[in-house]
C-alpha positions in Angstrom: 0.0 0.0 0.0 1.4 3.4 -1.0 1.8 5.9 1.8 2.3 9.6 1.5 5.8 10.6 2.5 5.8 12.7 5.7 6.3 16.4 5.1 9.3 18.1 6.8 8.5 20.4 9.6 8.4 24.1 8.7 10.9 26.0 11.0 10.2 29.5 12.2 12.7 31.8 13.8 12.6 35.1 15.7 15.0 37.9 15.0 16.9 40.0 17.5 15.3 43.3 18.6 16.1 46.4 16.4 14.9 50.0 16.4 11.5 50.1 14.7 11.7 51.9 11.3 8.1 53.3 11.6 7.5 54.3 15.3 10.1 56.3 17.2 11.1 54.7 20.5 9.8 51.3 19.6 11.8 48.1 19.1 11.0 45.6 16.3 11.3 41.8 16.2 10.1 39.5 13.4 9.1 35.9 13.0 10.5 34.5 9.8 10.7 31.3 7.8 12.2 30.1 4.6 10.1 29.7 1.4 11.7 27.0 -0.6 11.1 23.7 -2.4 8.2 22.3 -4.4 5.6 23.5 -1.9 6.9 27.1 -1.8 3.9 28.6 -3.6 1.3 26.9 -1.5 3.2 27.6 1.7 3.4 31.3 0.9 -0.2 31.5 -0.2 -1.2 30.3 3.3 1.4 32.6 5.0 0.1 35.6 3.1 -3.4 35.0 4.4 -1.9 34.8 7.9 -0.4 38.2 7.6 3.2 37.4 6.4 5.2 39.3 3.8 8.1 38.3 1.6 11.7 39.4 1.2 13.8 37.4 -1.1 13.3 33.7 0.0 12.0 34.6 3.4 8.5 35.2 4.7 8.2 37.4 7.8 5.7 38.9 10.2 6.2 41.4 13.1 6.4 39.8 16.5 7.1 42.8 18.8 6.7 42.6 22.5 3.9 44.7 23.8 3.0 46.2 20.4 0.5 45.2 17.7 0.6 48.4 15.7 1.3 46.6 12.4 -2.0 45.5 10.9 -2.0 43.4 7.7 -4.4 44.9 5.2 -5.7 44.0 1.8 -8.0 45.6 -0.8 -11.3 43.8 -1.4 -11.1 44.0 -5.2 -14.7 43.1 -6.1 -16.1 45.8 -3.7 -13.5 48.5 -4.4 -14.9 51.8 -5.6 -12.3 54.6 -6.2 -13.1 57.8 -4.4 -13.4 61.2 -6.2 -9.8 62.0 -5.2 -8.5 58.7 -6.5 -10.4 59.2 -9.8 -8.9 62.6 -10.1 -5.4 61.3 -9.6 -6.0 58.5 -12.1 -6.8 61.0 -14.8 -3.4 62.7 -14.3 -1.8 59.5 -15.6 -4.3 58.3 -18.2 -1.6 58.2 -20.9 0.7 55.9 -19.0 0.4 52.3 -20.1 0.4 49.4 -17.7 2.3 46.2 -18.4 3.2 43.1 -16.4 6.8 42.3 -17.1 9.0 39.4 -16.0 10.8 39.9 -12.7 14.1 40.6 -14.3 16.4 43.4 -13.3 17.5 45.9 -15.9 19.7 49.0 -15.9 16.7 51.2 -16.7 14.9 50.0 -13.6 18.0 50.4 -11.4 18.6 54.0 -12.5 15.0 54.9 -11.7 15.2 52.9 -8.4 18.4 54.8 -7.4 16.9 58.2 -8.2 13.8 57.3 -6.1 15.9 56.1 -3.2 18.2 59.1 -3.1 15.2 61.5 -3.4 12.8 59.9 -0.9 14.9 57.7 1.4 18.5 59.0 1.3 19.2 58.0 4.9 18.1 54.4 4.4 20.3 51.4 3.6 18.4 50.9 0.3 19.8 54.2 -1.0 23.3 52.5 -1.2 22.1 49.3 -2.9 24.3 48.2 -5.8 23.0 46.8 -9.0 23.7 43.3 -7.6 21.6 44.1 -4.5 18.8 45.4 -6.7 18.9 42.4 -8.9 18.7 40.1 -5.9 15.6 42.0 -4.6 13.8 41.6 -8.0 14.9 38.1 -9.0 15.5 36.2 -5.8 12.0 34.8 -5.5 10.9 31.2 -5.0 7.4 32.0 -6.2 5.7 33.7 -9.2 6.7 37.3 -9.1 6.1 40.1 -11.7 7.0 43.7 -12.3 4.0 46.0 -12.9 5.3 49.0 -14.9 3.9 52.3 -16.0 5.4 53.8 -19.2 4.6 56.7 -21.4 4.0 56.5 -25.2 7.8 56.7 -25.9 8.4 53.8 -23.6 10.0 55.7 -20.8 9.7 54.0 -17.4 7.9 56.1 -14.9 7.1 53.6 -12.1 7.4 49.9 -11.2 5.9 47.6 -8.5 7.4 44.3 -7.7 4.4 42.1 -6.9 3.9 38.4 -6.0 1.1 36.5 -7.8 -0.9 34.6 -5.1 -3.8 32.1 -5.6 -6.2 34.8 -4.3 -4.6 38.0 -5.5 -1.4 40.1 -5.8 0.9 41.1 -3.0 2.7 44.4 -3.5 6.3 43.8 -2.4 8.1 47.1 -3.3 7.4 50.1 -5.5 9.5 52.9 -6.8 8.8 55.8 -9.2 10.0 59.0 -10.8 10.5 61.4 -7.9 10.1 64.4 -10.2 6.5 63.4 -10.9 5.0 64.1 -7.4 1.8 65.6 -8.7 0.9 62.3 -10.4 1.1 60.4 -7.1 2.6 57.4 -8.9 2.7 55.3 -5.8 -1.1 55.5 -5.6 -1.4 54.9 -9.3 0.5 51.6 -9.0 -2.0 50.3 -6.5 -4.9 51.4 -8.7 -3.4 49.6 -11.7 -2.6 46.5 -9.6 -6.3 46.5 -8.5 -7.3 46.7 -12.2 -5.0 43.8 -13.0 -6.7 41.8 -10.3 -10.1 42.5 -11.7 -9.0 41.4 -15.2 -7.7 38.1 -13.7 -10.7 37.6 -11.4 -8.5 37.7 -8.3 -10.3 38.9 -5.1 -7.5 40.7 -3.2 -4.5 43.0 -3.4 -2.4 42.7 -0.3 -0.7 46.0 0.8 1.3 44.8 3.7 1.0 46.5 7.1 -1.0 49.6 8.1 0.1 51.5 11.1 -2.3 54.1 12.5 0.5 56.4 13.8 2.8 56.1 10.7 2.4 58.9 8.1 4.1 56.6 5.5 1.3 54.1 5.9 -1.6 56.6 5.8 -2.4 56.2 2.1 -3.6 52.6 2.5 -6.9 53.6 4.1 -7.8 55.3 0.8 -8.5 52.0 -0.9 -11.9 51.2 0.5 -13.2 48.8 1.4 -10.0 47.7 3.1 -9.9 44.4 5.0 -7.6 44.0 8.1 -6.4 40.8 9.8 -7.3 40.6 13.5 -7.7 37.9 16.1 -10.9 36.7 14.5 -9.6 36.7 11.0 -10.0 39.1 8.0 -12.7 41.7 8.4 -13.7 45.0 6.7 -11.8 47.8 8.4 -13.6 50.9 9.5 -12.2 53.9 7.7 -11.1 55.5 11.0 -8.3 57.5 9.2 -10.6 59.0 6.6 -9.8 62.5 8.0 -6.3 62.3 6.5 -5.7 65.5 4.6 -6.1 65.1 0.9 -2.6 66.5 0.2 -1.0 63.4 1.7 -2.5 61.5 -1.2 0.0 63.3 -3.4 3.1 62.0 -1.6 2.6 58.3 -1.1 5.1 55.4 -1.3 4.1 51.8 -1.7 7.0 50.0 -0.2 5.9 48.0 2.8 
């Protein structure tokens, strides 16, 4: 009689405490595990629904003592209706074409990525990434990963979003865009176009990582209503408690976490 071979145990690890990059005075720790082997895709699909994110071949989730500020959120695609402000921003970039491209690093991407980092995040470690570092970020993925790009009629690259293709949606991994095009709010445009791609492919969700109520960098995520949040009882529609965010913040958003 044939018997199924026992599956190896999945090992999880906790990192050492480091200063939190989002909340001053807080310390950050993460639980992480390796995504590898023939079951990598199914493993990460389940981990994503449990609030994990991906970096290279690792899945991670915050596990900070005495703090639960990082809330996993996702856009409910079939119920999403863009607000008047989002529709206005979308019109500013109507001429930019969307494409899903293979997750392969190019010099064109790296030059835009470097300009973005030096303009928006000059003090971060990512601002000093070499082309090899960038290539590893894009290509070191054990699952199906794509680059969503925005280009003008001449083919110039304006923005790109590295996104994982899950069985129930897309997960935005990291985005970068032309820092000289602030009025277009290209970070927001990338999310809108990712939602459009999900609609075309009948995928129910776009995972946006973590929302943090007291982090200005995370404020834009509540604009994509209805937004679902993962809590102790599972995923549920999140009340738009931060709807009073000034509209001008919508013009300066990053989609990176």
